[in-house]
Structures are given as structure tokens and as C-alpha cells.
N, CA, C and O atoms as a Tripos MOL2 file, in Angstrom:
@<TRIPOS>MOLECULE
protein
  292   291    73     0     0
PROTEIN
NO_CHARGES

@<TRIPOS>ATOM
      1 N           0.9720   -1.3450   -0.1590 N.3       1 MET1
      2 CA         -0.2740   -0.0200   -0.2940 C.3       1 MET1
      3 C           0.9080    1.2880    0.0750 C.2       1 MET1
      4 O           1.8700    1.2130    0.8390 O.2       1 MET1
      5 N           0.5330    2.2600   -0.6060 N.am      2 THR2
      6 CA          1.3570    2.9430   -1.2200 C.3       2 THR2
      7 C           0.9570    4.1520    0.1530 C.2       2 THR2
      8 O           0.0150    3.9200    0.9100 O.2       2 THR2
      9 N           1.5340    4.9870    0.2490 N.am      3 ALA3
     10 CA          1.6590    5.6050    1.6690 C.3       3 ALA3
     11 C           1.2340    7.4020    0.7900 C.2       3 ALA3
     12 O           2.0780    7.8190   -0.0030 O.2       3 ALA3
     13 N           0.0030    8.2320    1.0320 N.am      4 LEU4
     14 CA         -0.8140    9.7030    0.6970 C.3       4 LEU4
     15 C           0.3200   10.2660    1.0520 C.2       4 LEU4
     16 O           0.8660    9.9980    2.1220 O.2       4 LEU4
     17 N           0.9960   11.4590   -0.1730 N.am      5 PRO5
     18 CA          1.9610   12.7440    0.1040 C.3       5 PRO5
     19 C           0.8920   13.4290    1.3230 C.2       5 PRO5
     20 O          -0.3170   13.4540    1.0920 O.2       5 PRO5
     21 N           1.4910   14.0200    2.7320 N.am      6 ALA6
     22 CA          1.4840   14.8180    3.1030 C.3       6 ALA6
     23 C           0.7160   16.0700    2.7670 C.2       6 ALA6
     24 O           1.3050   16.9120    2.0890 O.2       6 ALA6
     25 N          -0.6900   16.3360    3.2050 N.am      7 ILE7
     26 CA         -1.0140   17.7780    2.4780 C.3       7 ILE7
     27 C          -0.7270   18.3840    3.3370 C.2       7 ILE7
     28 O          -0.8020   17.8100    4.4230 O.2       7 ILE7
     29 N          -0.3040   19.6820    3.3320 N.am      8 SER8
     30 CA         -0.5030   20.9630    4.4540 C.3       8 SER8
     31 C          -1.1150   21.8590    4.6070 C.2       8 SER8
     32 O          -0.6900   22.8850    4.0760 O.2       8 SER8
     33 N          -2.3530   21.9380    5.3640 N.am      9 PHE9
     34 CA         -3.4270   22.5170    5.2660 C.3       9 PHE9
     35 C          -2.4790   24.0780    5.2380 C.2       9 PHE9
     36 O          -3.0820   24.6290    4.3180 O.2       9 PHE9
     37 N          -1.5780   24.9200    5.6000 N.am     10 SER10
     38 CA         -1.6770   26.0550    5.7030 C.3      10 SER10
     39 C          -1.6220   26.2500    3.9060 C.2      10 SER10
     40 O          -1.4110   27.4610    3.8390 O.2      10 SER10
     41 N          -1.6550   26.0170    3.2270 N.am     11 ARG11
     42 CA         -1.4060   25.6050    1.3670 C.3      11 ARG11
     43 C          -2.9470   25.7760    0.5630 C.2      11 ARG11
     44 O          -3.2430   26.1620   -0.5680 O.2      11 ARG11
     45 N          -3.9870   25.1560    2.0570 N.am     12 LEU12
     46 CA         -5.0070   24.8140    1.4120 C.3      12 LEU12
     47 C          -6.0220   26.5240    0.8170 C.2      12 LEU12
     48 O          -6.3860   27.1120    1.8360 O.2      12 LEU12
     49 N          -6.4570   27.2790   -0.4640 N.am     13 PRO13
     50 CA         -6.7220   28.6830    0.1750 C.3      13 PRO13
     51 C          -8.2340   28.6930    0.9380 C.2      13 PRO13
     52 O          -8.6110   29.8640    0.9070 O.2      13 PRO13
     53 N          -9.0710   27.9980    1.4940 N.am     14 LEU14
     54 CA        -10.3530   28.2950    2.2370 C.3      14 LEU14
     55 C          -9.8370   28.4960    3.5400 C.2      14 LEU14
     56 O         -10.0090   29.4520    4.2960 O.2      14 LEU14
     57 N          -8.8600   26.9510    3.7690 N.am     15 ILE15
     58 CA         -8.6060   27.3400    5.6280 C.3      15 ILE15
     59 C          -7.0950   27.2870    5.8480 C.2      15 ILE15
     60 O          -6.7140   27.2320    7.0180 O.2      15 ILE15
     61 N          -6.1820   27.2960    4.8630 N.am     16 GLY16
     62 CA         -5.0830   28.3680    4.8870 C.3      16 GLY16
     63 C          -4.8540   29.1550    5.8930 C.2      16 GLY16
     64 O          -3.9640   28.8690    6.6930 O.2      16 GLY16
     65 N          -5.8420   30.6210    6.0730 N.am     17 PHE17
     66 CA         -5.3570   31.7830    7.0170 C.3      17 PHE17
     67 C          -5.8130   30.9480    8.7260 C.2      17 PHE17
     68 O          -5.5380   31.4680    9.8070 O.2      17 PHE17
     69 N          -6.4180   29.8190    8.5930 N.am     18 ILE18
     70 CA         -6.6740   29.1830    9.5370 C.3      18 ILE18
     71 C          -6.0190   28.7230   10.5580 C.2      18 ILE18
     72 O          -5.8700   29.0170   11.7440 O.2      18 ILE18
     73 N          -5.5880   27.7730    9.6770 N.am     19 ALA19
     74 CA         -4.6680   26.6710   10.4310 C.3      19 ALA19
     75 C          -3.3400   27.5740   10.4070 C.2      19 ALA19
     76 O          -2.7190   27.3860   11.4530 O.2      19 ALA19
     77 N          -2.5660   28.6820    9.3870 N.am     20 ARG20
     78 CA         -1.8590   29.9630    9.9750 C.3      20 ARG20
     79 C          -1.9770   30.2590   11.2340 C.2      20 ARG20
     80 O          -0.9930   30.2590   11.9740 O.2      20 ARG20
     81 N          -3.1690   30.5460   11.6470 N.am     21 ASP21
     82 CA         -3.0830   30.9490   12.8870 C.3      21 ASP21
     83 C          -3.0190   30.8430   13.7940 C.2      21 ASP21
     84 O          -2.5020   31.5630   14.6480 O.2      21 ASP21
     85 N          -3.9470   29.1480   13.9120 N.am     22 ILE22
     86 CA         -3.4870   28.2360   14.7450 C.3      22 ILE22
     87 C          -2.7810   28.0200   14.9890 C.2      22 ILE22
     88 O          -2.5510   27.9130   16.1930 O.2      22 ILE22
     89 N          -1.8380   27.7710   14.0420 N.am     23 ALA23
     90 CA          0.1020   27.0000   14.1650 C.3      23 ALA23
     91 C           0.7340   28.0380   15.0960 C.2      23 ALA23
     92 O           1.5630   27.6960   15.9390 O.2      23 ALA23
     93 N           0.2210   29.6900   14.8950 N.am     24 ARG24
     94 CA          0.9660   30.6300   16.3550 C.3      24 ARG24
     95 C          -0.1160   30.8470   17.3630 C.2      24 ARG24
     96 O           0.1540   30.9660   18.5580 O.2      24 ARG24
     97 N          -1.0790   30.8900   16.9980 N.am     25 ASP25
     98 CA         -2.0210   30.8470   18.5710 C.3      25 ASP25
     99 C          -2.8760   29.7900   18.8240 C.2      25 ASP25
    100 O          -3.7800   29.7860   17.9890 O.2      25 ASP25
    101 N          -2.9720   28.8490   19.6670 N.am     26 VAL26
    102 CA         -3.7890   27.5800   20.0420 C.3      26 VAL26
    103 C          -4.7690   28.5610   20.7330 C.2      26 VAL26
    104 O          -5.8190   27.9210   20.7930 O.2      26 VAL26
    105 N          -4.9390   29.5550   21.1840 N.am     27 ASN27
    106 CA         -6.3380   29.8250   21.5640 C.3      27 ASN27
    107 C          -7.0190   30.3760   20.3500 C.2      27 ASN27
    108 O          -7.9990   31.0240   20.7180 O.2      27 ASN27
    109 N          -6.8690   30.3750   18.8740 N.am     28 VAL28
    110 CA         -7.6080   30.6240   18.0840 C.3      28 VAL28
    111 C          -8.6850   29.9770   18.2090 C.2      28 VAL28
    112 O          -9.7700   30.4020   17.8120 O.2      28 VAL28
    113 N          -8.4790   28.6990   18.8670 N.am     29 ILE29
    114 CA         -9.0450   27.6290   18.7500 C.3      29 ILE29
    115 C         -10.8280   27.8340   18.9900 C.2      29 ILE29
    116 O         -11.7640   27.6040   18.2250 O.2      29 ILE29
    117 N         -10.7990   28.2120   19.9880 N.am     30 PHE30
    118 CA        -11.7410   28.9700   21.0130 C.3      30 PHE30
    119 C         -12.7060   29.8950   19.9580 C.2      30 PHE30
    120 O         -13.8350   29.9120   19.4680 O.2      30 PHE30
    121 N         -11.5380   30.5830   19.9710 N.am     31 TYR31
    122 CA        -12.5250   31.4120   19.1890 C.3      31 TYR31
    123 C         -13.6430   31.4990   17.7590 C.2      31 TYR31
    124 O         -14.6580   32.1140   17.4330 O.2      31 TYR31
    125 N         -12.6110   30.3430   17.1290 N.am     32 LEU32
    126 CA        -13.7570   29.7750   16.2330 C.3      32 LEU32
    127 C         -14.8860   29.1630   16.9920 C.2      32 LEU32
    128 O         -15.7770   29.9650   17.2730 O.2      32 LEU32
    129 N         -15.0660   27.9060   17.4000 N.am     33 LEU33
    130 CA        -15.8020   27.6630   18.4040 C.3      33 LEU33
    131 C         -16.9600   28.0500   19.0980 C.2      33 LEU33
    132 O         -17.9440   27.3290   19.2620 O.2      33 LEU33
    133 N         -16.7920   29.4980   19.6070 N.am     34 THR34
    134 CA        -17.2250   30.6980   20.1850 C.3      34 THR34
    135 C         -18.0400   30.8960   19.2000 C.2      34 THR34
    136 O         -19.2380   30.7730   19.4560 O.2      34 THR34
    137 N         -17.4860   31.3850   17.3050 N.am     35 ILE35
    138 CA        -17.9400   31.8170   16.3730 C.3      35 ILE35
    139 C         -19.0970   30.6960   15.5610 C.2      35 ILE35
    140 O         -19.9520   30.8190   14.6840 O.2      35 ILE35
    141 N         -18.6660   29.7870   16.2470 N.am     36 ALA36
    142 CA        -19.4310   28.5650   15.4310 C.3      36 ALA36
    143 C         -20.9050   28.3210   15.8060 C.2      36 ALA36
    144 O         -21.9730   28.4180   15.2020 O.2      36 ALA36
    145 N         -20.4000   27.8490   17.4580 N.am     37 VAL37
    146 CA        -21.8930   27.9240   18.3670 C.3      37 VAL37
    147 C         -22.8980   29.1310   17.8840 C.2      37 VAL37
    148 O         -24.1250   29.0780   17.7980 O.2      37 VAL37
    149 N         -21.9700   30.3050   17.5740 N.am     38 THR38
    150 CA        -22.8940   31.5340   17.5970 C.3      38 THR38
    151 C         -23.9360   31.5490   16.0250 C.2      38 THR38
    152 O         -25.0930   31.9230   15.8380 O.2      38 THR38
    153 N         -23.1660   31.1130   15.3340 N.am     39 LEU39
    154 CA        -23.5450   30.7950   14.1240 C.3      39 LEU39
    155 C         -25.0290   29.6850   14.0310 C.2      39 LEU39
    156 O         -26.0950   29.8340   13.4330 O.2      39 LEU39
    157 N         -24.5060   28.5500   14.9220 N.am     40 VAL40
    158 CA        -25.6630   27.9210   14.9120 C.3      40 VAL40
    159 C         -27.1710   28.1550   15.9410 C.2      40 VAL40
    160 O         -28.3000   27.6700   16.0140 O.2      40 VAL40
    161 N         -26.4120   29.1320   16.5790 N.am     41 VAL41
    162 CA        -27.8630   29.7740   17.3240 C.3      41 VAL41
    163 C         -28.7210   30.3290   16.5970 C.2      41 VAL41
    164 O         -29.9110   30.0240   16.5230 O.2      41 VAL41
    165 N         -27.9180   31.5460   15.7680 N.am     42 LEU42
    166 CA        -28.9540   31.9050   15.3360 C.3      42 LEU42
    167 C         -29.5430   31.7760   13.9540 C.2      42 LEU42
    168 O         -30.2990   32.5660   13.3880 O.2      42 LEU42
    169 N         -28.9810   30.4530   13.4500 N.am     43 ALA43
    170 CA        -29.4100   29.8330   12.4960 C.3      43 ALA43
    171 C         -30.9780   29.2020   13.1890 C.2      43 ALA43
    172 O         -32.0970   29.6830   13.0130 O.2      43 ALA43
    173 N         -30.6490   28.1400   13.9040 N.am     44 VAL44
    174 CA        -32.1230   27.7530   15.1220 C.3      44 VAL44
    175 C         -33.0250   29.0380   15.0840 C.2      44 VAL44
    176 O         -34.1440   28.9150   14.5870 O.2      44 VAL44
    177 N         -32.6630   30.1650   15.5300 N.am     45 LYS45
    178 CA        -33.4380   31.5200   16.2530 C.3      45 LYS45
    179 C         -33.7830   31.7400   14.9320 C.2      45 LYS45
    180 O         -35.0060   31.8710   14.8860 O.2      45 LYS45
    181 N         -33.1010   31.8790   13.4370 N.am     46 THR46
    182 CA        -33.8430   32.0980   12.6310 C.3      46 THR46
    183 C         -34.5370   30.5640   11.9990 C.2      46 THR46
    184 O         -35.5140   30.4110   12.7310 O.2      46 THR46
    185 N         -34.5210   29.8660   11.4210 N.am     47 TRP47
    186 CA        -34.7710   28.9260   10.7970 C.3      47 TRP47
    187 C         -35.7480   27.7740   11.2770 C.2      47 TRP47
    188 O         -36.6000   27.0330   10.7880 O.2      47 TRP47
    189 N         -34.9520   28.1180   12.9250 N.am     48 GLY48
    190 CA        -35.9220   26.8070   13.7010 C.3      48 GLY48
    191 C         -35.2150   25.7900   13.2730 C.2      48 GLY48
    192 O         -34.0700   25.8830   12.8320 O.2      48 GLY48
    193 N         -35.9710   24.5880   13.3980 N.am     49 LEU49
    194 CA        -35.5680   23.0710   13.6190 C.3      49 LEU49
    195 C         -34.8570   22.5130   12.1070 C.2      49 LEU49
    196 O         -34.2670   21.4360   12.0180 O.2      49 LEU49
    197 N         -34.9970   23.2250   11.2600 N.am     50 VAL50
    198 CA        -34.7500   23.0880   10.1570 C.3      50 VAL50
    199 C         -33.1500   23.3340   10.2670 C.2      50 VAL50
    200 O         -32.3910   22.4100   10.5590 O.2      50 VAL50
    201 N         -32.9020   24.0600   10.1250 N.am     51 ALA51
    202 CA        -31.0590   24.9290   10.7780 C.3      51 ALA51
    203 C         -30.9990   23.3970   11.6750 C.2      51 ALA51
    204 O         -30.3790   22.5200   11.0720 O.2      51 ALA51
    205 N         -31.5380   23.0170   12.9540 N.am     52 LEU52
    206 CA        -30.5490   21.9800   13.7970 C.3      52 LEU52
    207 C         -30.7180   20.8540   12.6900 C.2      52 LEU52
    208 O         -29.8080   20.0270   12.7560 O.2      52 LEU52
    209 N         -31.3610   20.6850   11.9980 N.am     53 THR53
    210 CA        -30.9410   19.6280   11.4760 C.3      53 THR53
    211 C         -30.1000   19.2580    9.9170 C.2      53 THR53
    212 O         -29.5510   18.2670    9.4360 O.2      53 THR53
    213 N         -30.3040   20.3250    9.5910 N.am     54 MET54
    214 CA        -28.8900   20.2140    8.4070 C.3      54 MET54
    215 C         -27.4150   20.5960    9.5380 C.2      54 MET54
    216 O         -26.3060   20.1500    9.2460 O.2      54 MET54
    217 N         -27.6320   21.4480   10.7880 N.am     55 VAL55
    218 CA        -26.0490   21.3510   11.3990 C.3      55 VAL55
    219 C         -25.7810   19.4560   11.8400 C.2      55 VAL55
    220 O         -24.6620   18.9590   11.9710 O.2      55 VAL55
    221 N         -26.9840   18.7570   11.9830 N.am     56 ALA56
    222 CA        -26.4720   17.7470   12.6960 C.3      56 ALA56
    223 C         -25.8400   16.9760   11.2620 C.2      56 ALA56
    224 O         -24.7440   16.4500   11.0710 O.2      56 ALA56
    225 N         -27.1640   17.1750   10.2540 N.am     57 LEU57
    226 CA        -26.2430   15.7040    8.8390 C.3      57 LEU57
    227 C         -25.0770   16.5970    8.5670 C.2      57 LEU57
    228 O         -24.6980   16.4290    7.4070 O.2      57 LEU57
    229 N         -24.3070   17.5630    9.2690 N.am     58 VAL58
    230 CA        -23.5370   18.4230    8.4430 C.3      58 VAL58
    231 C         -21.9870   17.2580    9.7440 C.2      58 VAL58
    232 O         -20.8780   16.9020    9.3450 O.2      58 VAL58
    233 N         -22.4150   17.0800   10.7770 N.am     59 MET59
    234 CA        -22.0160   16.9820   11.6200 C.3      59 MET59
    235 C         -21.4210   15.5290   11.5660 C.2      59 MET59
    236 O         -20.2400   15.1950   11.6570 O.2      59 MET59
    237 N         -22.8450   14.5400   11.3480 N.am     60 VAL60
    238 CA        -22.6020   13.2290   10.9180 C.3      60 VAL60
    239 C         -21.4110   12.7220    9.5490 C.2      60 VAL60
    240 O         -20.8570   11.6250    9.4880 O.2      60 VAL60
    241 N         -21.2670   13.7540    8.6520 N.am     61 ALA61
    242 CA        -19.7450   13.6360    7.7410 C.3      61 ALA61
    243 C         -18.8890   14.1270    8.2280 C.2      61 ALA61
    244 O         -17.7900   13.7310    7.8410 O.2      61 ALA61
    245 N         -18.9060   15.2580    9.3480 N.am     62 VAL62
    246 CA        -17.5480   14.9560   10.0990 C.3      62 VAL62
    247 C         -17.4510   13.9680   10.8660 C.2      62 VAL62
    248 O         -16.6960   13.2630   10.1960 O.2      62 VAL62
    249 N         -17.5810   13.6170   11.4310 N.am     63 MET63
    250 CA        -17.5710   12.6640   12.4590 C.3      63 MET63
    251 C         -17.2950   11.4470   12.0460 C.2      63 MET63
    252 O         -16.6440   10.7250   12.8010 O.2      63 MET63
    253 N         -17.7360   10.9390   10.7350 N.am     64 PHE64
    254 CA        -16.9170    9.9840    9.7920 C.3      64 PHE64
    255 C         -15.6060   10.0160    9.4110 C.2      64 PHE64
    256 O         -14.7870    9.1340    9.1530 O.2      64 PHE64
    257 N         -15.5630   11.4830    9.4330 N.am     65 VAL65
    258 CA        -13.9350   12.0280    8.1560 C.3      65 VAL65
    259 C         -13.0300   11.8600    9.6640 C.2      65 VAL65
    260 O         -11.9490   11.2900    9.5100 O.2      65 VAL65
    261 N         -13.4010   12.3470   11.2610 N.am     66 ILE66
    262 CA        -12.1000   11.7160   12.4930 C.3      66 ILE66
    263 C         -12.2130   10.7520   12.6200 C.2      66 ILE66
    264 O         -11.1880   10.1940   13.0110 O.2      66 ILE66
    265 N         -13.8170    9.5730   12.3510 N.am     67 LEU67
    266 CA        -13.3330    8.5360   12.6490 C.3      67 LEU67
    267 C         -11.8730    7.3660   11.5410 C.2      67 LEU67
    268 O         -10.8810    6.6780   11.7820 O.2      67 LEU67
    269 N         -12.8050    7.8910   10.1770 N.am     68 ILE68
    270 CA        -11.0560    7.6210    9.5770 C.3      68 ILE68
    271 C         -10.4110    8.0440    9.3320 C.2      68 ILE68
    272 O          -9.7020    7.8590    8.3430 O.2      68 ILE68
    273 N         -10.3340    9.0240   10.3340 N.am     69 ALA69
    274 CA         -9.0990    9.8660   10.3960 C.3      69 ALA69
    275 C          -7.6740    9.1030   11.3780 C.2      69 ALA69
    276 O          -6.4610    9.0550   11.1780 O.2      69 ALA69
    277 N          -8.7170    8.5090   12.6430 N.am     70 ILE70
    278 CA         -8.3250    7.6730   13.7530 C.3      70 ILE70
    279 C          -7.9710    6.9480   13.8890 C.2      70 ILE70
    280 O          -7.1770    6.6670   14.7870 O.2      70 ILE70
    281 N          -8.5630    5.9850   12.7010 N.am     71 THR71
    282 CA         -7.6940    4.3710   12.1150 C.3      71 THR71
    283 C          -6.9110    4.5580   11.3720 C.2      71 THR71
    284 O          -5.9670    3.8140   11.6370 O.2      71 THR71
    285 N          -6.6140    5.4270   10.1330 N.am     72 ARG72
    286 CA         -5.6350    5.3950    9.1240 C.3      72 ARG72
    287 C          -4.6180    5.8140   10.4460 C.2      72 ARG72
    288 O          -4.2220    4.7910   11.0040 O.2      72 ARG72
    289 N          -4.1360    6.9890   11.0360 N.am     73 ALA73
    290 CA         -3.2530    7.0660   11.8250 C.3      73 ALA73
    291 C          -2.8150    5.9510   13.0680 C.2      73 ALA73
    292 O          -1.8600    6.1930   13.8060 O.2      73 ALA73
@<TRIPOS>BOND
     1     1     2 1
     2     2     3 1
     3     3     4 2
     4     3     5 am
     5     5     6 1
     6     6     7 1
     7     7     8 2
     8     7     9 am
     9     9    10 1
    10    10    11 1
    11    11    12 2
    12    11    13 am
    13    13    14 1
    14    14    15 1
    15    15    16 2
    16    15    17 am
    17    17    18 1
    18    18    19 1
    19    19    20 2
    20    19    21 am
    21    21    22 1
    22    22    23 1
    23    23    24 2
    24    23    25 am
    25    25    26 1
    26    26    27 1
    27    27    28 2
    28    27    29 am
    29    29    30 1
    30    30    31 1
    31    31    32 2
    32    31    33 am
    33    33    34 1
    34    34    35 1
    35    35    36 2
    36    35    37 am
    37    37    38 1
    38    38    39 1
    39    39    40 2
    40    39    41 am
    41    41    42 1
    42    42    43 1
    43    43    44 2
    44    43    45 am
    45    45    46 1
    46    46    47 1
    47    47    48 2
    48    47    49 am
    49    49    50 1
    50    50    51 1
    51    51    52 2
    52    51    53 am
    53    53    54 1
    54    54    55 1
    55    55    56 2
    56    55    57 am
    57    57    58 1
    58    58    59 1
    59    59    60 2
    60    59    61 am
    61    61    62 1
    62    62    63 1
    63    63    64 2
    64    63    65 am
    65    65    66 1
    66    66    67 1
    67    67    68 2
    68    67    69 am
    69    69    70 1
    70    70    71 1
    71    71    72 2
    72    71    73 am
    73    73    74 1
    74    74    75 1
    75    75    76 2
    76    75    77 am
    77    77    78 1
    78    78    79 1
    79    79    80 2
    80    79    81 am
    81    81    82 1
    82    82    83 1
    83    83    84 2
    84    83    85 am
    85    85    86 1
    86    86    87 1
    87    87    88 2
    88    87    89 am
    89    89    90 1
    90    90    91 1
    91    91    92 2
    92    91    93 am
    93    93    94 1
    94    94    95 1
    95    95    96 2
    96    95    97 am
    97    97    98 1
    98    98    99 1
    99    99   100 2
   100    99   101 am
   101   101   102 1
   102   102   103 1
   103   103   104 2
   104   103   105 am
   105   105   106 1
   106   106   107 1
   107   107   108 2
   108   107   109 am
   109   109   110 1
   110   110   111 1
   111   111   112 2
   112   111   113 am
   113   113   114 1
   114   114   115 1
   115   115   116 2
   116   115   117 am
   117   117   118 1
   118   118   119 1
   119   119   120 2
   120   119   121 am
   121   121   122 1
   122   122   123 1
   123   123   124 2
   124   123   125 am
   125   125   126 1
   126   126   127 1
   127   127   128 2
   128   127   129 am
   129   129   130 1
   130   130   131 1
   131   131   132 2
   132   131   133 am
   133   133   134 1
   134   134   135 1
   135   135   136 2
   136   135   137 am
   137   137   138 1
   138   138   139 1
   139   139   140 2
   140   139   141 am
   141   141   142 1
   142   142   143 1
   143   143   144 2
   144   143   145 am
   145   145   146 1
   146   146   147 1
   147   147   148 2
   148   147   149 am
   149   149   150 1
   150   150   151 1
   151   151   152 2
   152   151   153 am
   153   153   154 1
   154   154   155 1
   155   155   156 2
   156   155   157 am
   157   157   158 1
   158   158   159 1
   159   159   160 2
   160   159   161 am
   161   161   162 1
   162   162   163 1
   163   163   164 2
   164   163   165 am
   165   165   166 1
   166   166   167 1
   167   167   168 2
   168   167   169 am
   169   169   170 1
   170   170   171 1
   171   171   172 2
   172   171   173 am
   173   173   174 1
   174   174   175 1
   175   175   176 2
   176   175   177 am
   177   177   178 1
   178   178   179 1
   179   179   180 2
   180   179   181 am
   181   181   182 1
   182   182   183 1
   183   183   184 2
   184   183   185 am
   185   185   186 1
   186   186   187 1
   187   187   188 2
   188   187   189 am
   189   189   190 1
   190   190   191 1
   191   191   192 2
   192   191   193 am
   193   193   194 1
   194   194   195 1
   195   195   196 2
   196   195   197 am
   197   197   198 1
   198   198   199 1
   199   199   200 2
   200   199   201 am
   201   201   202 1
   202   202   203 1
   203   203   204 2
   204   203   205 am
   205   205   206 1
   206   206   207 1
   207   207   208 2
   208   207   209 am
   209   209   210 1
   210   210   211 1
   211   211   212 2
   212   211   213 am
   213   213   214 1
   214   214   215 1
   215   215   216 2
   216   215   217 am
   217   217   218 1
   218   218   219 1
   219   219   220 2
   220   219   221 am
   221   221   222 1
   222   222   223 1
   223   223   224 2
   224   223   225 am
   225   225   226 1
   226   226   227 1
   227   227   228 2
   228   227   229 am
   229   229   230 1
   230   230   231 1
   231   231   232 2
   232   231   233 am
   233   233   234 1
   234   234   235 1
   235   235   236 2
   236   235   237 am
   237   237   238 1
   238   238   239 1
   239   239   240 2
   240   239   241 am
   241   241   242 1
   242   242   243 1
   243   243   244 2
   244   243   245 am
   245   245   246 1
   246   246   247 1
   247   247   248 2
   248   247   249 am
   249   249   250 1
   250   250   251 1
   251   251   252 2
   252   251   253 am
   253   253   254 1
   254   254   255 1
   255   255   256 2
   256   255   257 am
   257   257   258 1
   258   258   259 1
   259   259   260 2
   260   259   261 am
   261   261   262 1
   262   262   263 1
   263   263   264 2
   264   263   265 am
   265   265   266 1
   266   266   267 1
   267   267   268 2
   268   267   269 am
   269   269   270 1
   270   270   271 1
   271   271   272 2
   272   271   273 am
   273   273   274 1
   274   274   275 1
   275   275   276 2
   276   275   277 am
   277   277   278 1
   278   278   279 1
   279   279   280 2
   280   279   281 am
   281   281   282 1
   282   282   283 1
   283   283   284 2
   284   283   285 am
   285   285   286 1
   286   286   287 1
   287   287   288 2
   288   287   289 am
   289   289   290 1
   290   290   291 1
   291   291   292 2
@<TRIPOS>SUBSTRUCTURE
     1 MET1         2 RESIDUE 1 A MET
     2 THR2         6 RESIDUE 1 A THR
     3 ALA3        10 RESIDUE 1 A ALA
     4 LEU4        14 RESIDUE 1 A LEU
     5 PRO5        18 RESIDUE 1 A PRO
     6 ALA6        22 RESIDUE 1 A ALA
     7 ILE7        26 RESIDUE 1 A ILE
     8 SER8        30 RESIDUE 1 A SER
     9 PHE9        34 RESIDUE 1 A PHE
    10 SER10       38 RESIDUE 1 A SER
    11 ARG11       42 RESIDUE 1 A ARG
    12 LEU12       46 RESIDUE 1 A LEU
    13 PRO13       50 RESIDUE 1 A PRO
    14 LEU14       54 RESIDUE 1 A LEU
    15 ILE15       58 RESIDUE 1 A ILE
    16 GLY16       62 RESIDUE 1 A GLY
    17 PHE17       66 RESIDUE 1 A PHE
    18 ILE18       70 RESIDUE 1 A ILE
    19 ALA19       74 RESIDUE 1 A ALA
    20 ARG20       78 RESIDUE 1 A ARG
    21 ASP21       82 RESIDUE 1 A ASP
    22 ILE22       86 RESIDUE 1 A ILE
    23 ALA23       90 RESIDUE 1 A ALA
    24 ARG24       94 RESIDUE 1 A ARG
    25 ASP25       98 RESIDUE 1 A ASP
    26 VAL26      102 RESIDUE 1 A VAL
    27 ASN27      106 RESIDUE 1 A ASN
    28 VAL28      110 RESIDUE 1 A VAL
    29 ILE29      114 RESIDUE 1 A ILE
    30 PHE30      118 RESIDUE 1 A PHE
    31 TYR31      122 RESIDUE 1 A TYR
    32 LEU32      126 RESIDUE 1 A LEU
    33 LEU33      130 RESIDUE 1 A LEU
    34 THR34      134 RESIDUE 1 A THR
    35 ILE35      138 RESIDUE 1 A ILE
    36 ALA36      142 RESIDUE 1 A ALA
    37 VAL37      146 RESIDUE 1 A VAL
    38 THR38      150 RESIDUE 1 A THR
    39 LEU39      154 RESIDUE 1 A LEU
    40 VAL40      158 RESIDUE 1 A VAL
    41 VAL41      162 RESIDUE 1 A VAL
    42 LEU42      166 RESIDUE 1 A LEU
    43 ALA43      170 RESIDUE 1 A ALA
    44 VAL44      174 RESIDUE 1 A VAL
    45 LYS45      178 RESIDUE 1 A LYS
    46 THR46      182 RESIDUE 1 A THR
    47 TRP47      186 RESIDUE 1 A TRP
    48 GLY48      190 RESIDUE 1 A GLY
    49 LEU49      194 RESIDUE 1 A LEU
    50 VAL50      198 RESIDUE 1 A VAL
    51 ALA51      202 RESIDUE 1 A ALA
    52 LEU52      206 RESIDUE 1 A LEU
    53 THR53      210 RESIDUE 1 A THR
    54 MET54      214 RESIDUE 1 A MET
    55 VAL55      218 RESIDUE 1 A VAL
    56 ALA56      222 RESIDUE 1 A ALA
    57 LEU57      226 RESIDUE 1 A LEU
    58 VAL58      230 RESIDUE 1 A VAL
    59 MET59      234 RESIDUE 1 A MET
    60 VAL60      238 RESIDUE 1 A VAL
    61 ALA61      242 RESIDUE 1 A ALA
    62 VAL62      246 RESIDUE 1 A VAL
    63 MET63      250 RESIDUE 1 A MET
    64 PHE64      254 RESIDUE 1 A PHE
    65 VAL65      258 RESIDUE 1 A VAL
    66 ILE66      262 RESIDUE 1 A ILE
    67 LEU67      266 RESIDUE 1 A LEU
    68 ILE68      270 RESIDUE 1 A ILE
    69 ALA69      274 RESIDUE 1 A ALA
    70 ILE70      278 RESIDUE 1 A ILE
    71 THR71      282 RESIDUE 1 A THR
    72 ARG72      286 RESIDUE 1 A ARG
    73 ALA73      290 RESIDUE 1 A ALA
């Protein structure tokens, strides 16, 4: 089995600047979590249960990626 090349997150266009900020200061993660929770709360207040369902569906995919990453590492 061949090894996949290591991709540096700092080179990706969408999350590159976030990865560089996290590399400089770990507390950025807590700021990002606060922003994400605030966005979810505002979405639920605006669209109700539909927004909460969409967040749950996205989190299922995120958890699959996390579980695959754990088993591969």
C-alpha cells in the first residue's frame, strides 16, 4: 500500500489562513468554536428545527471523517 502525500493545511485556499493562525496561537480554536456556536444559535433562532437538522447532518459527515482519520493514523 502506498502512502498518500502529506498535504499541508496552510496551503489550502479556504482554510489556509486559519491553519496558520492556529499554528501561531492555539487559543484561536476557542474563538472559532465560539463563532461556530453563535452561528448555529442564530440559524436555529431564524429557521428553527430545519437549521438544527442541517447542522446535525453536517456533523455526521464530520464525525465520519474524524473516525476515518483516527483509524488511519
